[in-house]
N, C-alpha and C positions, 0 to 999 in steps of 0.2 A: 267752099265749106258747106256741107250740107247740114241741114237745120237739127235743132234740138228736138227729140220725141220725148213723150212721158212713157214713165216706166209704170207698170201697174204693181200694186201691192205684192202681189205674190211673186213678180221676178224680182222686186225689190229685196227679197231675204236670199238672194243668190249672190255670190260673191260677182265682181266686174267681169273677171275671166268667164265663170261658168254663164252670166247673162249674155256676155258675147258668143259665146260657145252653143248656148241655145237659139239665138235668133241668127247665127251663121248659116246658112242652106247647106252648106257642104260640109257635111262630118266627117273630115278625113285627117289623120294624123293628129290626134288630140295633145299628145305629149310634146310634140315639136311646135304646135299652136300655144301651148302653156309656156315654152321657152322662149318663144318669140313675143309673146304677151310681155315677160319679163324684161326681154332685151330692148323694148319699145315704151317702157313705162316713161321715160323723159321726155318723148315727142310724142305720145298719144295724146288726143284730146279727152275730154269727160265721157264717161261711158255713154251718155245720151246722144253726143255727138257722133260716137261709133256707132249706135243703133241706126240712127238716121242715115248715115253714110251707107251700111249694110241695105236698108231700105231704097235708098237712091240708086245702089248698084245693081239691085234685083226687080227695078220697075222695068217693065216691059220684057223682061225675061221669061221666056216660053219654057216652063220645065216640062211642058207635054214634050216637046221636040227633043229635049234634052233631059230625061229623068234622071240620069245621073249625075248631073250638073258638070258634065265633064268642060264645060267652057268658062266655068267659074274657078277661080285660083283657089288652090289648098288655102286655109285660114292663115297659117304661119307664112306663107308667100304672101298674103295681101296685109298682113300685118306687118311684116319686113320691108315692103316696098313702100309701105306709109299710102297706101291706097286709100286710106280713110279721108286724105286731102284730095283726092280727085274731084272734079268740078263736073264731070261728063260722063 
């Protein structure tokens, strides 16, 4: 499991979903992502852990080589697959 990260006061004003959306690097299918967010409510860790998992996932990712982020899953897919639990 990823480590917990601190959330700035500005970001703390957002809902957990909006914070997730703000931090997730691939902004596609927002309404489906919101649906997935609600569907995973019982299994999702705290938002700080979700953000840390996103940071871990994108470490070393070369956005210049893939500016559209095509190798990153859509946010809804990432949530539904429980990829916030991935360790690598």
